[in-house]
FITIBA-391044 format. One record per residue (C-alpha): residue number from 0; x, y, z. Coordinates in steps of 0.5 Angstrom, whole numbers, always signed. Layout:
<recs>
rec n->NUM, c1->X, c2->Y, c3->Z
...
</recs>
This chain:
<recs>
rec n->0, c1->+108, c2->-209, c3->+287
rec n->1, c1->+110, c2->-207, c3->+294
rec n->2, c1->+105, c2->-205, c3->+299
rec n->3, c1->+106, c2->-200, c3->+305
rec n->4, c1->+103, c2->-201, c3->+312
rec n->5, c1->+100, c2->-194, c3->+316
rec n->6, c1->+102, c2->-195, c3->+323
rec n->7, c1->+99, c2->-190, c3->+328
rec n->8, c1->+102, c2->-189, c3->+334
rec n->9, c1->+97, c2->-187, c3->+339
rec n->10, c1->+101, c2->-188, c3->+345
rec n->11, c1->+98, c2->-191, c3->+352
rec n->12, c1->+91, c2->-189, c3->+354
rec n->13, c1->+89, c2->-185, c3->+347
rec n->14, c1->+82, c2->-184, c3->+349
rec n->15, c1->+83, c2->-182, c3->+355
rec n->16, c1->+89, c2->-177, c3->+353
rec n->17, c1->+84, c2->-175, c3->+347
rec n->18, c1->+78, c2->-173, c3->+352
rec n->19, c1->+83, c2->-169, c3->+357
rec n->20, c1->+86, c2->-165, c3->+351
rec n->21, c1->+79, c2->-163, c3->+348
rec n->22, c1->+76, c2->-162, c3->+355
rec n->23, c1->+76, c2->-155, c3->+359
rec n->24, c1->+74, c2->-158, c3->+365
rec n->25, c1->+79, c2->-163, c3->+368
rec n->26, c1->+85, c2->-158, c3->+369
rec n->27, c1->+81, c2->-152, c3->+372
rec n->28, c1->+77, c2->-157, c3->+377
rec n->29, c1->+84, c2->-160, c3->+378
rec n->30, c1->+86, c2->-153, c3->+380
rec n->31, c1->+80, c2->-153, c3->+385
rec n->32, c1->+82, c2->-159, c3->+388
rec n->33, c1->+89, c2->-158, c3->+389
rec n->34, c1->+88, c2->-151, c3->+392
rec n->35, c1->+83, c2->-154, c3->+397
rec n->36, c1->+88, c2->-160, c3->+399
rec n->37, c1->+94, c2->-155, c3->+400
rec n->38, c1->+90, c2->-150, c3->+404
rec n->39, c1->+88, c2->-156, c3->+409
rec n->40, c1->+95, c2->-158, c3->+409
rec n->41, c1->+98, c2->-151, c3->+410
rec n->42, c1->+93, c2->-149, c3->+416
rec n->43, c1->+95, c2->-156, c3->+420
rec n->44, c1->+102, c2->-155, c3->+419
rec n->45, c1->+102, c2->-148, c3->+421
rec n->46, c1->+98, c2->-150, c3->+427
rec n->47, c1->+103, c2->-155, c3->+429
rec n->48, c1->+109, c2->-150, c3->+428
rec n->49, c1->+105, c2->-145, c3->+433
rec n->50, c1->+104, c2->-151, c3->+438
rec n->51, c1->+111, c2->-152, c3->+438
rec n->52, c1->+113, c2->-145, c3->+438
rec n->53, c1->+109, c2->-144, c3->+444
rec n->54, c1->+112, c2->-150, c3->+448
rec n->55, c1->+119, c2->-149, c3->+446
rec n->56, c1->+120, c2->-141, c3->+446
rec n->57, c1->+127, c2->-142, c3->+445
rec n->58, c1->+126, c2->-145, c3->+438
rec n->59, c1->+127, c2->-139, c3->+434
rec n->60, c1->+123, c2->-142, c3->+428
rec n->61, c1->+122, c2->-135, c3->+425
rec n->62, c1->+129, c2->-135, c3->+423
rec n->63, c1->+128, c2->-140, c3->+418
rec n->64, c1->+128, c2->-136, c3->+411
rec n->65, c1->+121, c2->-139, c3->+409
rec n->66, c1->+118, c2->-137, c3->+415
rec n->67, c1->+121, c2->-130, c3->+416
rec n->68, c1->+116, c2->-126, c3->+413
rec n->69, c1->+110, c2->-129, c3->+416
rec n->70, c1->+113, c2->-128, c3->+423
rec n->71, c1->+115, c2->-121, c3->+422
rec n->72, c1->+108, c2->-119, c3->+419
rec n->73, c1->+103, c2->-123, c3->+423
rec n->74, c1->+97, c2->-119, c3->+422
rec n->75, c1->+100, c2->-116, c3->+415
rec n->76, c1->+101, c2->-123, c3->+412
rec n->77, c1->+93, c2->-124, c3->+413
rec n->78, c1->+92, c2->-118, c3->+410
rec n->79, c1->+96, c2->-120, c3->+404
rec n->80, c1->+93, c2->-127, c3->+403
rec n->81, c1->+86, c2->-123, c3->+403
rec n->82, c1->+88, c2->-118, c3->+398
rec n->83, c1->+91, c2->-124, c3->+394
rec n->84, c1->+84, c2->-127, c3->+394
rec n->85, c1->+80, c2->-122, c3->+392
rec n->86, c1->+85, c2->-120, c3->+387
rec n->87, c1->+85, c2->-127, c3->+384
rec n->88, c1->+77, c2->-127, c3->+383
rec n->89, c1->+78, c2->-120, c3->+379
rec n->90, c1->+83, c2->-123, c3->+375
rec n->91, c1->+79, c2->-129, c3->+373
rec n->92, c1->+73, c2->-124, c3->+371
rec n->93, c1->+77, c2->-120, c3->+367
rec n->94, c1->+82, c2->-124, c3->+364
rec n->95, c1->+79, c2->-130, c3->+361
rec n->96, c1->+73, c2->-126, c3->+357
rec n->97, c1->+79, c2->-125, c3->+353
rec n->98, c1->+79, c2->-132, c3->+351
rec n->99, c1->+72, c2->-132, c3->+349
rec n->100, c1->+73, c2->-126, c3->+344
rec n->101, c1->+79, c2->-130, c3->+341
rec n->102, c1->+74, c2->-135, c3->+340
rec n->103, c1->+69, c2->-131, c3->+336
rec n->104, c1->+75, c2->-127, c3->+332
rec n->105, c1->+78, c2->-134, c3->+330
rec n->106, c1->+71, c2->-137, c3->+328
rec n->107, c1->+70, c2->-130, c3->+324
rec n->108, c1->+77, c2->-129, c3->+321
rec n->109, c1->+80, c2->-136, c3->+320
rec n->110, c1->+75, c2->-142, c3->+320
rec n->111, c1->+71, c2->-146, c3->+325
rec n->112, c1->+75, c2->-152, c3->+324
rec n->113, c1->+81, c2->-148, c3->+328
rec n->114, c1->+77, c2->-147, c3->+334
rec n->115, c1->+80, c2->-153, c3->+337
rec n->116, c1->+87, c2->-150, c3->+337
rec n->117, c1->+84, c2->-145, c3->+343
rec n->118, c1->+80, c2->-151, c3->+346
rec n->119, c1->+87, c2->-155, c3->+346
rec n->120, c1->+91, c2->-150, c3->+349
rec n->121, c1->+95, c2->-152, c3->+355
rec n->122, c1->+97, c2->-145, c3->+357
rec n->123, c1->+90, c2->-143, c3->+357
rec n->124, c1->+88, c2->-149, c3->+361
rec n->125, c1->+94, c2->-149, c3->+366
rec n->126, c1->+93, c2->-141, c3->+367
rec n->127, c1->+86, c2->-142, c3->+369
rec n->128, c1->+87, c2->-148, c3->+373
rec n->129, c1->+93, c2->-144, c3->+377
rec n->130, c1->+88, c2->-138, c3->+378
rec n->131, c1->+83, c2->-142, c3->+381
rec n->132, c1->+87, c2->-146, c3->+385
rec n->133, c1->+90, c2->-139, c3->+388
rec n->134, c1->+83, c2->-136, c3->+389
rec n->135, c1->+81, c2->-142, c3->+393
rec n->136, c1->+87, c2->-143, c3->+397
rec n->137, c1->+87, c2->-136, c3->+399
rec n->138, c1->+80, c2->-136, c3->+401
rec n->139, c1->+80, c2->-142, c3->+405
rec n->140, c1->+87, c2->-140, c3->+408
rec n->141, c1->+84, c2->-133, c3->+410
rec n->142, c1->+78, c2->-136, c3->+413
rec n->143, c1->+82, c2->-141, c3->+417
rec n->144, c1->+87, c2->-136, c3->+420
rec n->145, c1->+81, c2->-130, c3->+421
rec n->146, c1->+78, c2->-135, c3->+426
rec n->147, c1->+83, c2->-133, c3->+431
rec n->148, c1->+84, c2->-126, c3->+433
rec n->149, c1->+87, c2->-127, c3->+440
rec n->150, c1->+94, c2->-125, c3->+442
rec n->151, c1->+96, c2->-133, c3->+441
rec n->152, c1->+93, c2->-133, c3->+434
rec n->153, c1->+96, c2->-138, c3->+429
rec n->154, c1->+101, c2->-134, c3->+425
rec n->155, c1->+101, c2->-136, c3->+417
rec n->156, c1->+108, c2->-138, c3->+417
rec n->157, c1->+107, c2->-143, c3->+411
rec n->158, c1->+100, c2->-140, c3->+409
rec n->159, c1->+103, c2->-133, c3->+407
rec n->160, c1->+109, c2->-136, c3->+404
rec n->161, c1->+105, c2->-140, c3->+399
rec n->162, c1->+100, c2->-135, c3->+397
rec n->163, c1->+106, c2->-131, c3->+395
rec n->164, c1->+109, c2->-136, c3->+391
rec n->165, c1->+102, c2->-138, c3->+388
rec n->166, c1->+101, c2->-130, c3->+386
rec n->167, c1->+108, c2->-130, c3->+383
rec n->168, c1->+106, c2->-136, c3->+379
rec n->169, c1->+100, c2->-133, c3->+377
rec n->170, c1->+103, c2->-127, c3->+374
rec n->171, c1->+108, c2->-131, c3->+370
rec n->172, c1->+103, c2->-135, c3->+367
rec n->173, c1->+98, c2->-129, c3->+366
rec n->174, c1->+104, c2->-126, c3->+361
rec n->175, c1->+105, c2->-133, c3->+358
rec n->176, c1->+97, c2->-133, c3->+357
rec n->177, c1->+97, c2->-126, c3->+354
rec n->178, c1->+103, c2->-128, c3->+349
rec n->179, c1->+100, c2->-135, c3->+347
rec n->180, c1->+93, c2->-132, c3->+346
rec n->181, c1->+96, c2->-126, c3->+341
rec n->182, c1->+100, c2->-131, c3->+337
rec n->183, c1->+93, c2->-135, c3->+336
rec n->184, c1->+90, c2->-129, c3->+334
rec n->185, c1->+95, c2->-128, c3->+328
rec n->186, c1->+93, c2->-132, c3->+322
rec n->187, c1->+100, c2->-134, c3->+320
rec n->188, c1->+102, c2->-137, c3->+327
rec n->189, c1->+95, c2->-141, c3->+326
rec n->190, c1->+97, c2->-143, c3->+319
rec n->191, c1->+104, c2->-145, c3->+322
rec n->192, c1->+101, c2->-149, c3->+327
rec n->193, c1->+96, c2->-153, c3->+323
rec n->194, c1->+102, c2->-155, c3->+318
rec n->195, c1->+106, c2->-157, c3->+323
rec n->196, c1->+101, c2->-162, c3->+326
rec n->197, c1->+99, c2->-165, c3->+319
rec n->198, c1->+107, c2->-166, c3->+318
rec n->199, c1->+107, c2->-169, c3->+324
rec n->200, c1->+101, c2->-174, c3->+322
rec n->201, c1->+104, c2->-175, c3->+315
rec n->202, c1->+111, c2->-177, c3->+318
rec n->203, c1->+108, c2->-182, c3->+324
rec n->204, c1->+103, c2->-185, c3->+319
rec n->205, c1->+107, c2->-188, c3->+313
rec n->206, c1->+112, c2->-193, c3->+314
rec n->207, c1->+115, c2->-199, c3->+310
rec n->208, c1->+112, c2->-205, c3->+310
rec n->209, c1->+113, c2->-212, c3->+307
rec n->210, c1->+112, c2->-213, c3->+300
rec n->211, c1->+106, c2->-218, c3->+298
rec n->212, c1->+104, c2->-221, c3->+291
rec n->213, c1->+99, c2->-218, c3->+287
rec n->214, c1->+94, c2->-223, c3->+288
rec n->215, c1->+94, c2->-223, c3->+295
rec n->216, c1->+94, c2->-215, c3->+295
rec n->217, c1->+88, c2->-216, c3->+290
rec n->218, c1->+84, c2->-220, c3->+294
rec n->219, c1->+85, c2->-216, c3->+300
rec n->220, c1->+83, c2->-210, c3->+297
rec n->221, c1->+76, c2->-212, c3->+295
rec n->222, c1->+75, c2->-218, c3->+300
rec n->223, c1->+67, c2->-218, c3->+298
rec n->224, c1->+63, c2->-222, c3->+303
rec n->225, c1->+59, c2->-220, c3->+308
rec n->226, c1->+58, c2->-213, c3->+310
rec n->227, c1->+57, c2->-210, c3->+317
rec n->228, c1->+53, c2->-203, c3->+318
rec n->229, c1->+54, c2->-197, c3->+323
rec n->230, c1->+48, c2->-198, c3->+328
rec n->231, c1->+50, c2->-193, c3->+333
rec n->232, c1->+50, c2->-186, c3->+334
rec n->233, c1->+52, c2->-181, c3->+328
rec n->234, c1->+58, c2->-178, c3->+328
rec n->235, c1->+65, c2->-176, c3->+325
rec n->236, c1->+70, c2->-182, c3->+324
rec n->237, c1->+76, c2->-179, c3->+328
rec n->238, c1->+80, c2->-185, c3->+329
rec n->239, c1->+81, c2->-193, c3->+328
rec n->240, c1->+84, c2->-198, c3->+333
rec n->241, c1->+88, c2->-201, c3->+328
rec n->242, c1->+92, c2->-206, c3->+332
rec n->243, c1->+85, c2->-208, c3->+335
rec n->244, c1->+82, c2->-210, c3->+329
rec n->245, c1->+88, c2->-213, c3->+326
rec n->246, c1->+88, c2->-218, c3->+332
rec n->247, c1->+81, c2->-219, c3->+332
rec n->248, c1->+81, c2->-221, c3->+324
rec n->249, c1->+87, c2->-225, c3->+326
rec n->250, c1->+83, c2->-229, c3->+331
rec n->251, c1->+77, c2->-230, c3->+327
rec n->252, c1->+82, c2->-232, c3->+320
rec n->253, c1->+79, c2->-226, c3->+316
rec n->254, c1->+80, c2->-220, c3->+312
rec n->255, c1->+77, c2->-213, c3->+314
rec n->256, c1->+76, c2->-208, c3->+309
rec n->257, c1->+74, c2->-201, c3->+312
rec n->258, c1->+70, c2->-198, c3->+307
rec n->259, c1->+69, c2->-190, c3->+310
rec n->260, c1->+75, c2->-186, c3->+311
rec n->261, c1->+77, c2->-182, c3->+317
rec n->262, c1->+73, c2->-176, c3->+317
rec n->263, c1->+67, c2->-179, c3->+314
rec n->264, c1->+61, c2->-177, c3->+317
rec n->265, c1->+57, c2->-184, c3->+319
rec n->266, c1->+50, c2->-185, c3->+319
rec n->267, c1->+46, c2->-191, c3->+322
rec n->268, c1->+46, c2->-196, c3->+316
rec n->269, c1->+52, c2->-194, c3->+313
rec n->270, c1->+57, c2->-200, c3->+311
rec n->271, c1->+63, c2->-200, c3->+315
rec n->272, c1->+66, c2->-206, c3->+314
rec n->273, c1->+66, c2->-211, c3->+308
rec n->274, c1->+69, c2->-218, c3->+311
rec n->275, c1->+72, c2->-224, c3->+307
rec n->276, c1->+74, c2->-231, c3->+310
rec n->277, c1->+68, c2->-232, c3->+314
rec n->278, c1->+62, c2->-230, c3->+318
rec n->279, c1->+63, c2->-223, c3->+320
rec n->280, c1->+65, c2->-221, c3->+328
rec n->281, c1->+60, c2->-218, c3->+332
rec n->282, c1->+58, c2->-211, c3->+331
rec n->283, c1->+60, c2->-209, c3->+338
rec n->284, c1->+67, c2->-212, c3->+337
rec n->285, c1->+68, c2->-208, c3->+330
rec n->286, c1->+65, c2->-202, c3->+332
rec n->287, c1->+68, c2->-201, c3->+339
rec n->288, c1->+75, c2->-200, c3->+335
rec n->289, c1->+72, c2->-194, c3->+332
rec n->290, c1->+72, c2->-187, c3->+335
rec n->291, c1->+66, c2->-182, c3->+333
rec n->292, c1->+66, c2->-175, c3->+335
rec n->293, c1->+62, c2->-169, c3->+333
rec n->294, c1->+68, c2->-166, c3->+328
rec n->295, c1->+74, c2->-168, c3->+325
rec n->296, c1->+81, c2->-168, c3->+328
rec n->297, c1->+88, c2->-168, c3->+327
rec n->298, c1->+89, c2->-175, c3->+330
rec n->299, c1->+89, c2->-180, c3->+324
rec n->300, c1->+85, c2->-175, c3->+319
rec n->301, c1->+91, c2->-174, c3->+313
rec n->302, c1->+87, c2->-169, c3->+309
rec n->303, c1->+84, c2->-165, c3->+315
rec n->304, c1->+90, c2->-160, c3->+315
rec n->305, c1->+89, c2->-159, c3->+308
rec n->306, c1->+82, c2->-158, c3->+309
rec n->307, c1->+83, c2->-152, c3->+315
rec n->308, c1->+88, c2->-149, c3->+310
rec n->309, c1->+83, c2->-149, c3->+304
rec n->310, c1->+78, c2->-146, c3->+309
rec n->311, c1->+82, c2->-140, c3->+311
rec n->312, c1->+84, c2->-139, c3->+304
rec n->313, c1->+77, c2->-139, c3->+302
rec n->314, c1->+75, c2->-134, c3->+308
rec n->315, c1->+80, c2->-129, c3->+306
rec n->316, c1->+78, c2->-129, c3->+298
rec n->317, c1->+71, c2->-128, c3->+300
rec n->318, c1->+68, c2->-121, c3->+298
rec n->319, c1->+67, c2->-119, c3->+305
rec n->320, c1->+74, c2->-120, c3->+307
rec n->321, c1->+78, c2->-119, c3->+300
rec n->322, c1->+85, c2->-121, c3->+303
rec n->323, c1->+89, c2->-125, c3->+297
rec n->324, c1->+95, c2->-124, c3->+301
rec n->325, c1->+92, c2->-128, c3->+307
rec n->326, c1->+90, c2->-133, c3->+302
rec n->327, c1->+97, c2->-134, c3->+299
rec n->328, c1->+100, c2->-135, c3->+306
rec n->329, c1->+95, c2->-141, c3->+306
rec n->330, c1->+97, c2->-143, c3->+299
rec n->331, c1->+104, c2->-143, c3->+302
rec n->332, c1->+103, c2->-148, c3->+307
rec n->333, c1->+98, c2->-152, c3->+303
rec n->334, c1->+104, c2->-153, c3->+298
rec n->335, c1->+108, c2->-156, c3->+304
rec n->336, c1->+103, c2->-161, c3->+305
rec n->337, c1->+102, c2->-163, c3->+298
rec n->338, c1->+110, c2->-164, c3->+297
rec n->339, c1->+110, c2->-168, c3->+303
rec n->340, c1->+104, c2->-172, c3->+301
rec n->341, c1->+107, c2->-173, c3->+294
rec n->342, c1->+112, c2->-178, c3->+296
rec n->343, c1->+108, c2->-182, c3->+301
rec n->344, c1->+103, c2->-188, c3->+299
rec n->345, c1->+96, c2->-186, c3->+299
rec n->346, c1->+90, c2->-189, c3->+296
rec n->347, c1->+90, c2->-196, c3->+301
rec n->348, c1->+93, c2->-198, c3->+307
rec n->349, c1->+95, c2->-205, c3->+308
rec n->350, c1->+95, c2->-207, c3->+315
rec n->351, c1->+98, c2->-214, c3->+317
rec n->352, c1->+99, c2->-219, c3->+323
rec n->353, c1->+105, c2->-221, c3->+326
rec n->354, c1->+106, c2->-227, c3->+320
rec n->355, c1->+105, c2->-221, c3->+315
rec n->356, c1->+98, c2->-223, c3->+313
rec n->357, c1->+94, c2->-217, c3->+311
rec n->358, c1->+88, c2->-217, c3->+316
rec n->359, c1->+86, c2->-210, c3->+315
rec n->360, c1->+85, c2->-206, c3->+309
rec n->361, c1->+84, c2->-198, c3->+310
rec n->362, c1->+82, c2->-193, c3->+305
rec n->363, c1->+86, c2->-187, c3->+305
rec n->364, c1->+86, c2->-180, c3->+301
rec n->365, c1->+88, c2->-181, c3->+294
rec n->366, c1->+93, c2->-176, c3->+291
rec n->367, c1->+88, c2->-173, c3->+286
rec n->368, c1->+83, c2->-172, c3->+292
rec n->369, c1->+88, c2->-168, c3->+296
rec n->370, c1->+90, c2->-164, c3->+290
rec n->371, c1->+83, c2->-163, c3->+289
rec n->372, c1->+82, c2->-161, c3->+296
rec n->373, c1->+88, c2->-156, c3->+296
rec n->374, c1->+87, c2->-152, c3->+290
rec n->375, c1->+80, c2->-153, c3->+287
rec n->376, c1->+77, c2->-147, c3->+292
rec n->377, c1->+83, c2->-143, c3->+292
rec n->378, c1->+82, c2->-143, c3->+284
rec n->379, c1->+75, c2->-142, c3->+283
rec n->380, c1->+74, c2->-136, c3->+289
rec n->381, c1->+81, c2->-133, c3->+287
rec n->382, c1->+80, c2->-133, c3->+279
rec n->383, c1->+79, c2->-126, c3->+279
rec n->384, c1->+86, c2->-124, c3->+283
rec n->385, c1->+92, c2->-124, c3->+279
rec n->386, c1->+96, c2->-126, c3->+286
rec n->387, c1->+92, c2->-132, c3->+287
rec n->388, c1->+93, c2->-135, c3->+280
rec n->389, c1->+100, c2->-133, c3->+280
rec n->390, c1->+101, c2->-137, c3->+286
rec n->391, c1->+97, c2->-143, c3->+284
rec n->392, c1->+101, c2->-143, c3->+278
rec n->393, c1->+108, c2->-143, c3->+282
rec n->394, c1->+105, c2->-149, c3->+286
rec n->395, c1->+104, c2->-153, c3->+280
rec n->396, c1->+110, c2->-152, c3->+277
rec n->397, c1->+114, c2->-154, c3->+284
rec n->398, c1->+109, c2->-160, c3->+284
rec n->399, c1->+110, c2->-163, c3->+277
rec n->400, c1->+118, c2->-162, c3->+278
rec n->401, c1->+118, c2->-166, c3->+285
rec n->402, c1->+112, c2->-171, c3->+284
rec n->403, c1->+114, c2->-178, c3->+282
rec n->404, c1->+112, c2->-179, c3->+274
rec n->405, c1->+106, c2->-183, c3->+276
rec n->406, c1->+103, c2->-177, c3->+280
rec n->407, c1->+104, c2->-172, c3->+275
rec n->408, c1->+98, c2->-173, c3->+271
rec n->409, c1->+93, c2->-170, c3->+276
rec n->410, c1->+98, c2->-164, c3->+277
rec n->411, c1->+98, c2->-163, c3->+269
rec n->412, c1->+90, c2->-163, c3->+270
rec n->413, c1->+90, c2->-158, c3->+275
rec n->414, c1->+94, c2->-153, c3->+270
rec n->415, c1->+89, c2->-154, c3->+265
rec n->416, c1->+84, c2->-152, c3->+269
rec n->417, c1->+87, c2->-146, c3->+272
rec n->418, c1->+89, c2->-144, c3->+264
rec n->419, c1->+82, c2->-145, c3->+262
rec n->420, c1->+79, c2->-141, c3->+268
rec n->421, c1->+84, c2->-135, c3->+267
rec n->422, c1->+83, c2->-135, c3->+259
rec n->423, c1->+75, c2->-135, c3->+260
rec n->424, c1->+76, c2->-129, c3->+265
rec n->425, c1->+82, c2->-125, c3->+263
rec n->426, c1->+80, c2->-119, c3->+258
rec n->427, c1->+86, c2->-120, c3->+254
rec n->428, c1->+91, c2->-125, c3->+252
rec n->429, c1->+96, c2->-120, c3->+255
rec n->430, c1->+93, c2->-120, c3->+262
rec n->431, c1->+92, c2->-128, c3->+262
rec n->432, c1->+99, c2->-129, c3->+260
rec n->433, c1->+101, c2->-124, c3->+266
rec n->434, c1->+96, c2->-128, c3->+271
rec n->435, c1->+99, c2->-135, c3->+269
rec n->436, c1->+106, c2->-133, c3->+270
rec n->437, c1->+109, c2->-137, c3->+276
rec n->438, c1->+110, c2->-133, c3->+282
rec n->439, c1->+111, c2->-136, c3->+289
rec n->440, c1->+109, c2->-129, c3->+292
rec n->441, c1->+103, c2->-128, c3->+288
rec n->442, c1->+105, c2->-121, c3->+286
rec n->443, c1->+110, c2->-119, c3->+292
</recs>
């Protein structure tokens, strides 16, 4: 039976890039550093220009386009720099509480699982870093130029010009930041973002592999042998360094079976690997290939996108919110992901070395698992809403038509569960028939 390999393309320095993406410290601190260094260089450059102007009075440096404004308005330029410095501090204190309000709204309206979208926002980090850079730069420049008020005071040629440039850049980024934040506070944009990330992961994860004979596949699928338990701190399994594990297994002549799935929470003592073909490698070598964190991520977790969308639908169907239209919008995106999964290899991933020998077996979500995750909560919480039952019925119709024949039975099982739940809650057969009529808009 042909098997498939899941190839995860993580790029260069994946752990460093992941920490940068999840950290709100690096870009702002980089902005502060850039502001300090630029201020130092600009002050020295303006002092050098001032000395040249004093030595060679015939050199009309003020005629250069990038110096003209500062030369014409010597003291006024210093005042402008001071105004920019104080304005930036006010800007930072007023604008960025918007982010905290947005985070609170996202946690209450959407799901705590989508807060990562705000933390990972490049626009927010870049805007904050630019504001801090502008503030520190203008503050330092103001201090240096304010130290000399005599007749031969240094004119802030470059200092004022660069300060105006930072001001224009900050205002432009502020507009982009407000636009981005408003989009992230709207449910459809958040759900589309989650859906796009999941589709990208599905597309990048599954790839064709060489066929292996049934006996080899069976031995790789259940290697037996020794086990390796988790001994480090508890956490969510976020990613697996597949090339590293394959190389380790090939060097030792082993077959490794990764027992937990990506997204599982590991506690000390949890079985991580089953090893066949020889003694188990050292715990340090095996566990160094696993990345743990405090929450699930979209890096390698195939089911996490559906989990986020299902959470949004569940929150919308709660009695305190009672917004079935938002739940229908979540089901629209859930159907997109299920349609993509319907033709993808699921259940197990067989990773091979360069010779085609299976070295690592990884457990993936199965097709029934994904269906259960996607539809169970929406059906149970929305059984009293005709809008939800009609949308779920339309989703099941499309999946039964698009799924391969060997994956249609779980779809039929969910249809039976939906019909059973509707007939149990509907007051009359007519209401049940209306609630089970497929409609992609629910009711419209």
